[in-house]
ROBA-860092 format. One record per residue (C-alpha): x, y, z; residue number from 1. Coordinates in steps of 0.001 Angstrom, whole numbers, plus 500000, padded with zeros to 6 digits. Example, Ala and Ser with C-alpha at 12.3 -4.5 7.8 and 13.67 -1.06 7.14 Angstrom:
REM ROBA-860092
+--------+--------+--------+-----+
!     px !     py !     pz !   n !
+--------+--------+--------+-----+
! 512300 ! 495500 ! 507800 !   1 !
! 513670 ! 498940 ! 507140 !   2 !
+--------+--------+--------+-----+
END
This chain:
REM ROBA-860092
+--------+--------+--------+-----+
!     px !     py !     pz !   n !
+--------+--------+--------+-----+
! 688816 ! 357118 ! 665610 !   1 !
! 688685 ! 360732 ! 666728 !   2 !
! 691252 ! 361769 ! 669331 !   3 !
! 689993 ! 362217 ! 672896 !   4 !
! 693162 ! 363239 ! 674755 !   5 !
! 691498 ! 366383 ! 676129 !   6 !
! 688456 ! 364503 ! 677415 !   7 !
! 688162 ! 363951 ! 681175 !   8 !
! 685761 ! 361518 ! 682816 !   9 !
! 684481 ! 362611 ! 686212 !  10 !
! 682798 ! 360026 ! 688448 !  11 !
! 680745 ! 361569 ! 691243 !  12 !
! 680254 ! 359617 ! 694492 !  13 !
! 680685 ! 356212 ! 692872 !  14 !
! 680297 ! 353327 ! 695288 !  15 !
! 681579 ! 350132 ! 693653 !  16 !
! 685345 ! 349835 ! 692913 !  17 !
! 684573 ! 347274 ! 690196 !  18 !
! 682471 ! 349845 ! 688351 !  19 !
! 685299 ! 352371 ! 688570 !  20 !
! 687649 ! 349747 ! 687184 !  21 !
! 685260 ! 349028 ! 684309 !  22 !
! 685155 ! 352734 ! 683471 !  23 !
! 688968 ! 352860 ! 683476 !  24 !
! 689078 ! 349897 ! 681100 !  25 !
! 686624 ! 351606 ! 678724 !  26 !
! 688751 ! 354745 ! 678855 !  27 !
! 691845 ! 352754 ! 677939 !  28 !
! 689921 ! 351202 ! 675017 !  29 !
! 689178 ! 354605 ! 673521 !  30 !
! 692354 ! 356512 ! 674321 !  31 !
! 691075 ! 358581 ! 677268 !  32 !
! 693578 ! 358935 ! 680100 !  33 !
! 692227 ! 361534 ! 682540 !  34 !
! 689991 ! 360098 ! 685286 !  35 !
! 688772 ! 362234 ! 688188 !  36 !
! 686679 ! 361092 ! 691135 !  37 !
! 684567 ! 363192 ! 693480 !  38 !
! 684398 ! 361638 ! 696958 !  39 !
! 684418 ! 357968 ! 695876 !  40 !
! 682767 ! 355705 ! 698449 !  41 !
! 685519 ! 353079 ! 698403 !  42 !
! 689143 ! 354154 ! 698759 !  43 !
! 690282 ! 350770 ! 697398 !  44 !
! 689190 ! 351565 ! 693821 !  45 !
! 692810 ! 351764 ! 692596 !  46 !
! 693142 ! 347984 ! 693009 !  47 !
! 689945 ! 347158 ! 691091 !  48 !
! 690442 ! 343885 ! 689208 !  49 !
! 687945 ! 344966 ! 686553 !  50 !
! 690437 ! 347525 ! 685178 !  51 !
! 692064 ! 344974 ! 682885 !  52 !
! 694953 ! 346679 ! 681080 !  53 !
! 694035 ! 350070 ! 682572 !  54 !
! 696065 ! 350078 ! 685769 !  55 !
! 697803 ! 353323 ! 684823 !  56 !
! 694474 ! 355134 ! 684453 !  57 !
! 693528 ! 354124 ! 688007 !  58 !
! 696956 ! 354876 ! 689448 !  59 !
! 696893 ! 358388 ! 688008 !  60 !
! 693235 ! 359096 ! 688833 !  61 !
! 692771 ! 362273 ! 690872 !  62 !
! 690331 ! 362725 ! 693748 !  63 !
! 688387 ! 365899 ! 694501 !  64 !
! 686111 ! 367039 ! 697298 !  65 !
! 683487 ! 368635 ! 695022 !  66 !
! 682277 ! 368851 ! 691426 !  67 !
! 683366 ! 372519 ! 691003 !  68 !
! 686929 ! 371584 ! 691972 !  69 !
! 686943 ! 368578 ! 689635 !  70 !
! 685836 ! 370579 ! 686564 !  71 !
! 687602 ! 373876 ! 687339 !  72 !
! 689898 ! 373735 ! 684278 !  73 !
! 687256 ! 372470 ! 681823 !  74 !
! 685772 ! 374672 ! 679095 !  75 !
! 682780 ! 372391 ! 678547 !  76 !
! 681083 ! 370232 ! 681195 !  77 !
! 678554 ! 367652 ! 679996 !  78 !
! 676441 ! 365657 ! 682435 !  79 !
! 674773 ! 362293 ! 681864 !  80 !
! 671265 ! 361436 ! 682993 !  81 !
! 668565 ! 358859 ! 682368 !  82 !
! 666151 ! 361858 ! 682435 !  83 !
! 663250 ! 359816 ! 683728 !  84 !
! 660692 ! 361701 ! 685823 !  85 !
! 663081 ! 364613 ! 686424 !  86 !
! 662503 ! 368280 ! 685781 !  87 !
! 665725 ! 369383 ! 684136 !  88 !
! 666927 ! 372984 ! 683882 !  89 !
! 669665 ! 372264 ! 681336 !  90 !
! 669393 ! 371425 ! 677644 !  91 !
! 669122 ! 367660 ! 677099 !  92 !
! 670331 ! 366009 ! 673878 !  93 !
! 670626 ! 362436 ! 672703 !  94 !
! 674098 ! 360897 ! 672789 !  95 !
! 674111 ! 360690 ! 669008 !  96 !
! 673882 ! 364506 ! 668847 !  97 !
! 676746 ! 365137 ! 671260 !  98 !
! 679720 ! 364240 ! 669064 !  99 !
! 680197 ! 367402 ! 667026 ! 100 !
! 679801 ! 369974 ! 669838 ! 101 !
! 682059 ! 367929 ! 672120 ! 102 !
! 684761 ! 367631 ! 669464 ! 103 !
! 684497 ! 371334 ! 668653 ! 104 !
! 685091 ! 372074 ! 672349 ! 105 !
! 687967 ! 369578 ! 672501 ! 106 !
! 689713 ! 371654 ! 669827 ! 107 !
! 689774 ! 374546 ! 672315 ! 108 !
! 690488 ! 372880 ! 675645 ! 109 !
! 689519 ! 370275 ! 678198 ! 110 !
! 686022 ! 368779 ! 678267 ! 111 !
! 684517 ! 366937 ! 681252 ! 112 !
! 681962 ! 364138 ! 680972 ! 113 !
! 680204 ! 363554 ! 684315 ! 114 !
! 678658 ! 360347 ! 685621 ! 115 !
! 676812 ! 360131 ! 688931 ! 116 !
! 676533 ! 357404 ! 691530 ! 117 !
! 675186 ! 354008 ! 690534 ! 118 !
! 672150 ! 354429 ! 692781 ! 119 !
! 671053 ! 358038 ! 692281 ! 120 !
! 673004 ! 359467 ! 689342 ! 121 !
! 673953 ! 363132 ! 689352 ! 122 !
! 672099 ! 365356 ! 691813 ! 123 !
! 670406 ! 368628 ! 690900 ! 124 !
! 673357 ! 370448 ! 692494 ! 125 !
! 675827 ! 368469 ! 690367 ! 126 !
! 673881 ! 369308 ! 687203 ! 127 !
! 674131 ! 373034 ! 687943 ! 128 !
! 677798 ! 372832 ! 686907 ! 129 !
! 676988 ! 371323 ! 683489 ! 130 !
! 676592 ! 373306 ! 680285 ! 131 !
! 674188 ! 370686 ! 678946 ! 132 !
! 673213 ! 367039 ! 679411 ! 133 !
! 673181 ! 363868 ! 677344 ! 134 !
! 671027 ! 360775 ! 677512 ! 135 !
! 671648 ! 357308 ! 676129 ! 136 !
! 668558 ! 355995 ! 674333 ! 137 !
! 667533 ! 352920 ! 676347 ! 138 !
! 664338 ! 350949 ! 676632 ! 139 !
! 661741 ! 352344 ! 679052 ! 140 !
! 661518 ! 348961 ! 680776 ! 141 !
! 665184 ! 349250 ! 681865 ! 142 !
! 666419 ! 352830 ! 681404 ! 143 !
! 669473 ! 352700 ! 683675 ! 144 !
! 672780 ! 351150 ! 682664 ! 145 !
! 675758 ! 349792 ! 684539 ! 146 !
! 678285 ! 352594 ! 685029 ! 147 !
! 681009 ! 350844 ! 683039 ! 148 !
! 678612 ! 350102 ! 680188 ! 149 !
! 677352 ! 353688 ! 680091 ! 150 !
! 680894 ! 355055 ! 679951 ! 151 !
! 681840 ! 352622 ! 677173 ! 152 !
! 678785 ! 353544 ! 675066 ! 153 !
! 679453 ! 357279 ! 675475 ! 154 !
! 683138 ! 356933 ! 674638 ! 155 !
! 682426 ! 354754 ! 671607 ! 156 !
! 680025 ! 357364 ! 670231 ! 157 !
! 682464 ! 360220 ! 670855 ! 158 !
! 685426 ! 358300 ! 669423 ! 159 !
! 683770 ! 357381 ! 666139 ! 160 !
! 685577 ! 358925 ! 663181 ! 161 !
! 683684 ! 361786 ! 661550 ! 162 !
! 684205 ! 363163 ! 658069 ! 163 !
! 684502 ! 366942 ! 657968 ! 164 !
! 684568 ! 367288 ! 661725 ! 165 !
! 683645 ! 370804 ! 662781 ! 166 !
! 686557 ! 372750 ! 664249 ! 167 !
! 686098 ! 375004 ! 667230 ! 168 !
! 685435 ! 378517 ! 665964 ! 169 !
! 686006 ! 381828 ! 667684 ! 170 !
! 687320 ! 382275 ! 671173 ! 171 !
! 687244 ! 379355 ! 673567 ! 172 !
! 684646 ! 379302 ! 676314 ! 173 !
! 685880 ! 380249 ! 679775 ! 174 !
! 686861 ! 377430 ! 682124 ! 175 !
! 684427 ! 376502 ! 684887 ! 176 !
! 686607 ! 378007 ! 687618 ! 177 !
! 686379 ! 381454 ! 685977 ! 178 !
! 682623 ! 381115 ! 685510 ! 179 !
! 682287 ! 380314 ! 689212 ! 180 !
! 684322 ! 383402 ! 690128 ! 181 !
! 682231 ! 385586 ! 687840 ! 182 !
! 679029 ! 384108 ! 689243 ! 183 !
! 680142 ! 384795 ! 692816 ! 184 !
! 680937 ! 388415 ! 691908 ! 185 !
! 677551 ! 388842 ! 690236 ! 186 !
! 675872 ! 387490 ! 693358 ! 187 !
! 677812 ! 390007 ! 695483 ! 188 !
! 676591 ! 392781 ! 693174 ! 189 !
! 672987 ! 391576 ! 693281 ! 190 !
! 673175 ! 391342 ! 697052 ! 191 !
! 674666 ! 394822 ! 697405 ! 192 !
! 671960 ! 396200 ! 695132 ! 193 !
! 669191 ! 394647 ! 697205 ! 194 !
! 668091 ! 392164 ! 694532 ! 195 !
! 668840 ! 388999 ! 696497 ! 196 !
! 666478 ! 387872 ! 699247 ! 197 !
! 668027 ! 385624 ! 701936 ! 198 !
! 665327 ! 382973 ! 701448 ! 199 !
! 665903 ! 382736 ! 697681 ! 200 !
! 669643 ! 383440 ! 697436 ! 201 !
! 670495 ! 379785 ! 696729 ! 202 !
! 668034 ! 379533 ! 693842 ! 203 !
! 669236 ! 382882 ! 692466 ! 204 !
! 672832 ! 381641 ! 692565 ! 205 !
! 671771 ! 378537 ! 690627 ! 206 !
! 669985 ! 380678 ! 688034 ! 207 !
! 673112 ! 382803 ! 687593 ! 208 !
! 675264 ! 379657 ! 687272 ! 209 !
! 672991 ! 378190 ! 684588 ! 210 !
! 672793 ! 381507 ! 682719 ! 211 !
! 676584 ! 381818 ! 682497 ! 212 !
! 676795 ! 378307 ! 681050 ! 213 !
! 674050 ! 378943 ! 678495 ! 214 !
! 675898 ! 381998 ! 677215 ! 215 !
! 679173 ! 381433 ! 675373 ! 216 !
! 681232 ! 383432 ! 677879 ! 217 !
! 684881 ! 383577 ! 676826 ! 218 !
! 688057 ! 384226 ! 678826 ! 219 !
! 688088 ! 387829 ! 677585 ! 220 !
! 684413 ! 388220 ! 678541 ! 221 !
! 685035 ! 387066 ! 682114 ! 222 !
! 687911 ! 389498 ! 682615 ! 223 !
! 685872 ! 392402 ! 681219 ! 224 !
! 682729 ! 391532 ! 683169 ! 225 !
! 684589 ! 390999 ! 686436 ! 226 !
! 686222 ! 394405 ! 686048 ! 227 !
! 682819 ! 396005 ! 685453 ! 228 !
! 681200 ! 394232 ! 688389 ! 229 !
! 684043 ! 395115 ! 690773 ! 230 !
! 683756 ! 398776 ! 689761 ! 231 !
! 679980 ! 398768 ! 690351 ! 232 !
! 680432 ! 397030 ! 693698 ! 233 !
! 682991 ! 399614 ! 694772 ! 234 !
! 680627 ! 402441 ! 693808 ! 235 !
! 677709 ! 400851 ! 695654 ! 236 !
! 679741 ! 400266 ! 698796 ! 237 !
! 681198 ! 403768 ! 698669 ! 238 !
! 677700 ! 405182 ! 698420 ! 239 !
! 676522 ! 403194 ! 701438 ! 240 !
! 679490 ! 404199 ! 703541 ! 241 !
! 679293 ! 407891 ! 702519 ! 242 !
+--------+--------+--------+-----+
END
């Protein structure tokens, strides 16, 4: 099996401790150790009896207040969705197509795989922090899966051994935290330049966030771009105050 030590599973607003335990057990099955939870509904998830043999995964699981905080150190963020009757802004691929790009990213740093709540899945706001999305091919009569089952299927597909696995080439993509900082600076610049309208600022921020994740922005790119943007901002503000 392929190694998945750099893979992180992020569960967003999960409600049932037994489902969290089932995810932890699937992680243990496939050699994944890093579990992060965003505002879990039940604080008692660490005692879930369904985590057979995966107590350490639950004990070491980390909790976060938001998706951006949970994926801040990840160079690739992949969301999961049933993609039924939803207008998606991100690229959607089948699970069977996800293996090579995920493993290429794992060669360069941490990768996050996001799962939403059992009832509603990931929200549109959650998806804004994903580079792209995957879908498990299920029957139209019953498209949704139990959270533990979905995690197990995804991990099995990603863990399958591949001959001639593609290595990550070139510079690694910037981590999500740096992309968020760059996006915030770009929004400041757009606002200072009069591009942003108060009524549409939220949608503009989302467009900027998606754009930065579509482009392969590297660590070096973010440092260069942030320097450029700060210089332009300074010039704009100097001009307004002069």
